[in-house]
C-alpha positions as CSV (number, residue, x, y, z in Angstrom):
1,X,-41.9,-0.3,-5.3
2,X,-38.6,1.5,-5.9
3,X,-35.2,0.2,-4.9
4,X,-32.4,2.3,-3.3
5,X,-30.5,2.5,-6.6
6,X,-33.5,4.1,-8.3
7,X,-33.5,7.0,-5.9
8,X,-29.9,8.2,-6.4
9,X,-26.3,7.3,-5.8
10,X,-25.5,4.6,-3.2
11,X,-24.5,5.5,0.3
12,X,-21.0,4.4,-0.5
13,X,-20.4,6.9,-3.3
14,X,-19.3,9.8,-1.1
15,X,-17.1,7.8,1.3
16,X,-15.4,6.1,-1.6
17,X,-14.7,9.4,-3.3
18,X,-13.3,10.8,-0.1
19,X,-11.1,7.7,0.4
20,X,-9.8,8.0,-3.2
21,X,-9.0,11.6,-2.8
22,X,-7.1,11.0,0.5
23,X,-5.2,8.1,-1.0
24,X,-4.1,10.3,-3.9
25,X,-2.9,13.1,-1.7
26,X,-1.1,10.9,0.9
27,X,2.6,10.7,0.5
28,X,4.0,7.3,-0.6
29,X,5.6,5.3,2.2
30,X,9.3,4.5,1.8
31,X,9.9,0.8,1.8
32,X,13.0,-1.2,2.4
33,X,15.0,-2.0,-0.7
34,X,14.4,-5.7,-0.5
35,X,10.6,-5.2,-0.3
36,X,10.7,-2.8,-3.3
37,X,12.2,-5.5,-5.4
38,X,14.7,-5.2,-8.2
39,X,17.7,-7.2,-8.9
40,X,19.5,-8.8,-5.9
41,X,16.8,-8.2,-3.3
42,X,17.1,-11.7,-1.9
43,X,20.9,-11.5,-1.8
44,X,20.8,-8.2,0.1
45,X,18.4,-9.6,2.7
46,X,20.7,-12.6,3.2
47,X,23.7,-10.3,3.6
48,X,21.8,-8.3,6.3
49,X,21.0,-11.5,8.1
50,X,24.6,-12.7,8.0
51,X,25.8,-9.3,9.2
52,X,23.3,-9.3,12.1
53,X,24.3,-12.9,13.1
54,X,28.1,-12.1,13.1
55,X,27.5,-8.8,15.0
56,X,29.2,-6.8,12.3
């Protein structure tokens, strides 16, 4: 008795390859500065909340 792996590549091999290719060619999404990280991200988010509360 032979298993599915003995007969060839799994059924997921092609979809995974296509997904990897699409992910590589997709443009990177721009993220908000506080999500991207770096120094002062938390302070920037707090400043935005204060400005929104005051109404600028």
